[in-house]
C-alpha positions, 0 to 999 in steps of 0.5 A: 115948351109952351103948353098954351092953347092955340085953337079951341072950338066953342060949341062947334056944329059944322053940319046940320046932321051933327048930333053933338058939338065938336070938342076940340083944342090944339096946344102950342107945339103940337100937330093935329091931323084930320084923317078922311078923304073928300067924302068926310068932313076932314076938308070942310073942318079944316076950312072951318078951323082956318076961318075960310068957311062958317060953321053951322053954329059955334066959334073957332077961337084963336091965340091965348086971348081966344079970338074968333077966327072970323074976326079981323083981330084973329088975321096974322094969327092963323095961316092956311095952305090950299091943296091946290095952291097956284099963282098968276101966270109968269109969277116966280117963286121969288116974286111971289115970296117977296110980295108975301113978305111985304104983305106981312110988313117985312121991310125990303132990307129984312126981306132979303136976309129972311127970304134967303133962310126961307129958301134954303129952309124949304129947298127952294134955292134952285127955283126961285126964278122959276115960274110958280106955274112951272113947278111940280106939284110938290114944289108948288105946295111947298112954295104956298107953305113957305109963304104961309110962314112969312111970318110964322103963325100961332096956328097953320091949317093945311089941306093935303095931300102934301109931299113927305118933304114938308114933314120935317118942316112941320116938325120945325114948326111945332118946335117953334110952338106953332099949332099945326092942323092938316087934313090929309085923305090917307094914312100914307100922308100922316107925318110921324111927328103928329100927336093926335090924329082925328078919324073923320066920317061923313058927318063927324069926327069919330075918334081922336087918337095918338100916333102910336095907337093908329100905328097899332091899329094899322098893324092889326088891320093890315091885309095882305094878298099873295099869288104863288105859281104854281098854286100853293094848297091851302093846307100849306098856306095855313102853316104860315106863322101869324097869318089870320083870317086867310081867304082864298082868292084866284091865284092865291090867298088874302090874310092879315098878319101883325108884322109886315116884315115877318110876313114877307120873310115868312112867305118867301121861305114858304114859297122857297121851301115848296118850289113855288114863286111869288107871282104877286104880293099886295098890302092894303092899309085899313080903310077909314070905316075899318079904323072907326070900327076898330076903335069903337069896338075897343073904347070904353067911354065913347067920348072923344078926348080934347087932349092927349096926356102926351100933349100936356106932358102928363 
C-alpha cells in the first residue's frame, strides 16, 4: 500500500485562541476521524482541511506534491461531502450523478459504465429516478458521497454524521489509497476501520489516538444505570462482580463496568436470584471531556502524534 502523505498541515492555527499550531498528517489509505460535536472545532477543522474555510494562519497541503488546498492546482485532488447535502427540486439521483460525471471530464460513453458501477457500489440502483429531495437523509448523504467519488480523489473530507451503510464504502476507498478525514459528533458514528481518532475540544485537538485505544477507554469509562422492581438493597448491588463507583439513584443504581456483556448477564442473574425485575437499563458512553481527561491522565509527553505506528507499518 502507498504510504505517502496525502494531507499535512503547516504551522496551522485555526483559531485565535489556539496556543500551538496543529500538526497533522494523513497517509494514503488511512482514515482520520475528527471526534467532536458542533461546540468543538471538529466541524470547522474539516472545512479548513477541505479548503472551504481559511485558517487564521498556516496552510493545508494536499497530495505528494504538497499543493496548497486553497490553490487552483489542488482542485480535483480533494473532495468534500456536506452533512446537509441537497439538490435543486426535481433533480434525480441519476441526473445529479450524470452532471457530476460530466463535470469530472468523463465522456458520455465512459459515464454510462462508471455510473452503473457506482449505483451498484453505493446501493443506489433502485433510486436512480428518484428526486434527491425525496430521499431519506441517509440516501441523500450517500448520493453526495457518490458524486464526490467521480473520480476517486486523493483526499476525501466528510462532515458527519453519516449512515453506517457508508462505513464499508469508506473502507473500500482506503483500500484504493484514498486518504479519508471525517468529522463526527459522537462515538456511535466512528467507523471501525478508522486508523486514528482526533479528540476535539472547543479550541484544540487534545489527543490523537488509535481506534483500539478509544475502544479501551470507552470500556473503562462506560456508565450504566439500572432500575429494579422492587428496590434492591445496596449491599446486594455491591455484590455485582466488576461494578465500580456505585451510586444510588431513584429506583436503582449507577455504576461503571469494563465489560458490557458480562455486566448485563450478571445483572440479570442478580435480579433473578433476589426475585427482582429489571425495570430499566441505560448505558451511557463517555463524553468528549471525559475522554480528554482520561488520556490526559494517562499520557507521558503531552504531545499530539502526527502519525501512528500502525499507519507506517512499524
